C-alpha positions in Angstrom: -6.0 -16.4 4.9 -3.4 -14.2 3.2 -3.9 -10.4 3.5 -5.3 -8.7 0.4 -3.3 -6.4 -1.8 -4.0 -2.7 -1.4 -4.6 -0.6 -4.4 -2.3 2.2 -5.5 -4.8 4.8 -4.1 -4.8 3.0 -0.8 -0.9 3.1 -0.6 -0.9 6.7 -1.5 -3.5 7.6 1.1 -1.7 5.6 3.7 1.5 7.5 3.0 -0.5 10.8 3.3 -1.8 9.8 6.8 1.7 8.9 8.0 3.2 12.1 6.4 5.6 9.8 4.6 7.5 10.5 1.4 7.7 7.9 -1.3 11.6 7.6 -0.9 11.1 6.8 2.8 8.5 4.1 2.1 10.6 2.8 -0.7 13.7 2.5 1.6 11.8 0.7 4.3 10.2 -1.8 1.7 13.5 -2.4 0.1 12.6 -1.1 -3.3 13.3 1.9 -5.5 11.3 5.2 -5.1 10.2 4.9 -8.8 8.6 1.5 -7.9 6.5 3.2 -5.3 5.3 5.9 -7.8 4.3 3.1 -10.3 2.4 1.1 -7.6 0.5 4.3 -6.6 -0.3 5.0 -10.3 -1.7 1.5 -11.1 -5.3 1.2 -11.2 -5.4 -2.5 -10.8 -2.8 -4.6 -8.9 -0.8 -7.0 -11.2 -0.9 -10.8 -10.8 2.8 -10.9 -11.6 4.4 -12.6 -8.7 7.3 -10.1 -8.4 4.8 -7.2 -8.4 2.6 -9.0 -5.8 5.6 -9.5 -3.6 6.4 -5.7 -3.9 2.8 -4.9 -3.0 3.1 -7.2 0.0 6.3 -5.6 1.1 4.8 -2.1 0.9 1.6 -3.2 2.6 3.6 -4.8 5.5 5.6 -1.6 6.1 2.5 0.5 6.3 0.7 -2.0 8.5 3.6 -2.0 10.9 3.4 1.8 11.0 -0.2 1.6 12.2 -2.3 1.6 9.0 -5.4 -0.4 8.7 -6.5 -1.2 5.0 -10.3 -1.0 4.5 -11.2 -3.0 1.4 -14.3 -2.4 -0.5 -17.5 -4.2 0.5 -21.1 -3.8 -0.5 -21.6 -1.0 2.1 -18.4 1.1 1.6 -15.6 1.8 -0.7 -11.9 1.3 -0.1 -10.0 3.4 2.4 -7.3 3.5 5.0 -7.3 4.4 8.8 -4.7 4.5 11.5 -4.9 2.3 14.5 -5.8 4.1 17.9 
C-alpha cells in the first residue's frame, strides 16, 4: 500500500521538529522554496499528479530524516513525531 500524503500542517510541523528551513527542505526535495510554502498553506492536498508527486518527494525527505506522520483516526487527529 502506498504511503498517504501529509497535510501542509504536518509538513510544517515536521520541519519545526527538525529545525529545518523551507529552503533546506526544498533543496533536498528538488523543488523551489515557494513550492514548500504553497504546500504548507494548502488545507487539502490536491489530486493533481504533479502536486501529488511533490508531496511524495517532500514526505520522503522528511521520513528519511526520522519523521513519522500520524494520520487522523477516530481516536486522534493528525500529527508528527520523531523516531527514537
